[in-house]
N, C-alpha and C positions, 0 to 999 in steps of 0.2 A: 388511377391518377394520384390518389392520396399516398399510395405506397412509393411512387416514383418521387414525389416531392420530399417525403421523409428520407429516402435514400440519398438523394442529391443534396439535401439540406445538411445531412450528417457529413457527407463527403466535403462539402464546402466548409463546414465548421472545423473538421479535422485539418484541412489544408490551411485555414486561416490560423489555427492554433500552432501548427508547425512553423509557419512564417513568423508569427509573433515571437514564439520561443527562440527561433534562429536569430532574429534581430536582437532580442534580449541577451543572448550569449555573445553576440558580436559586441555589443555595448560593453558588457563586463570585461571582455578581453582587451578592447581598445582602451577602456578606462584604466585598466591595471598597467598598461604600458606608459601612461603619462602620469606624472606626479599631480595628484589632485590637491595637495596642500602646498600653498605657496611657500617657498623657502625664503629665508631671510636675505639672501643675496640675489633672488630671481631678477630684481630690477637691473642687475649688472650683467645679466646674461644676454648681451646684444653685440652686434658687430662680431669681432674676432672671438668673443666669448659666447656666441649665441648657442653653442653646444653644451654649456654648463647647466647641470640639472641638479635638482635636489630630490633624493629618493625618499619615499614615505617611510620606508623601513630599511635603512642602509645597513650592510654587514658591519659587524664589530671590526675595529681596527686590528689588522693581523698582528699576532704577536711572535711570528717566526723570527729566527735570528737572521741578520744580514751581516756582511762583513765589510768593514771599511778598507780603503786602500792600504792602510797601515797594518791590516790583518786583525784588527780588533772586532770581536763579535758584540753586536748591539741588537736592540729591538727598537721598534718605532716608539715604544712606551718611554725609552730613555730620552726622547725629545719632548716629553710632556713639559708644559709650561711655555711652549712657544707654538705659533701656527706653523704647520708644515704642509708644503705642497709636494705630495709623493707622486713621482712619475715613474711608471713601470715601462721599461723600454728594452731594446735589444739592437745590436749592430746589424742583424740581419733584416730588421724591420725598416723599410724605406721611409714611411712617415715619421718614425722615431728619429732617424738620423737628420731629417730636415728640421725638426723642431728643437733639437738639442741645443744649438747656438742660441736660440730664443730663450730657452730656460736659463742658460748660462748668463745671458744678458739681464734676465729678471732677477737672478740671484745677485749679480753685481750692483744692481739698482737698489733692490729692497732687502737683501740679505742682512740679518742682524741677529741680536740675542732674542728678538721677538718673532723672526720669521727665517725659514730656511726652505729652499727647494732641495728635495732629496731625490735624486735620480737613481733609481735602483735597476741595475743591469739584470736582465733575465738571460744573459748569454750563458753558454757552457762553462766558461772560465772568466775569472777576473782579467787575465791577460788580454782577451779580445776587447773588453771594454777599455782597459788601459791604452791599448794601441790606438783605439778610436779617439780617445781624449787627446793623445799626443798628435795624431794626424790632423785633427780639426782645431787644435789650439784652445780647447775649453780650459779656462783658467779659474773660474769662480765656483763651479759646481764641485762639491765633494763627490768622490766616487763610492758607490755602494754596490754590493753584489749579493744576490740571493742565491747561494750555493744549492738549496733544495729545489729551486725553480717553482715554488709553490705560493708565494706570497700574493702574486697578482690574482691567482684564482681564489685565494682565501678572501681577498678584497672584493671579489665579485666581478673581476674584469672579464670581459668577453673577447678581448683581443688586445693588441698592442698598437700604439700607446694608449694607456690609460692614466689619467692624472687625477688625483683625489686630494681635496683640501680638507685638512683636519684642524679642529680647534685645539685650544691649549690643554683640554683634558682628554684628547684623543678620539673625540666624536666627529663623525664625518659632517662636514658643512655642505659639500656638493662635489660633483665629479664631472669630468669631461673626457669622453671616449673619442679617440682619434687625434689627429694632428691639429694643433692650434698655434696662433701667433702669440706666444707667451710674453713677448717683449712689447706688445702693442699697448696703447694707452688704455684700451678696454680691460686688458688683463691687470695692469698696474692699478687701475681703479678698483677692480674686484678685490685684489689682495689688500689694498689700503682699507676697504670697507670691512673686510674680514678682521684686520687688525684693530680697527676702531670698535667693532661690535662684539668681538669674541675675546 
C-alpha cells in the first residue's frame, strides 16, 4: 500500500509540475505580445485609433533609401526635426487603398514644417503608385517609393498597411497595423498630442 501511495503521489506531483510549467510558459508568451510599459500616447489609443500601440523595444528607424516623385533619393533621417507618420502601403493592398484618402486628408489638415505624413509605396514601380494617386485625386500626400522593397520589413512590419509615428529624433512613438480612419478626430488628437509632447 505504501508503494502504491508513493508511486501515485509522484505521478500527481509530476503532472502538477507540468501543468504549472505550461501555464507559466503561456503567461510569458502572452505577456510578450502585449506592451507592458504604458506609452506616452496610450490614452489616445481609442476609437478609430484603438489599434495604436507602443512597443517595448521598437526597431530602429529604417535608414534605407527612398525615392521621391521627382527622383531624389532620401532617407527618413532627412526628415529629422519633424514628427513623421510613415505609412507603408501598396496599390495591390485593399486596406491600403481604402485608407490613402484618409491619410491625404490628415496631411491637408495637419501637414506643416513640424509634421508630415510619408506614404511609402511598396509597389514594384513608382509608376503604379503615380497612377493610383492620379486616379484617386490624392493632392496633399507627397509620393515616396521604396525601390528595394525592404523598408517595411526593416521597420518590423508584418503586413500592409503599417503606419509608424516617429518623433523629431527618429525614435518610434507607436504604430498601427492595418487600416485606420486617419482623418478621424481620434487620429487628429493623437497627432496633436505627439506634436505637443515630442
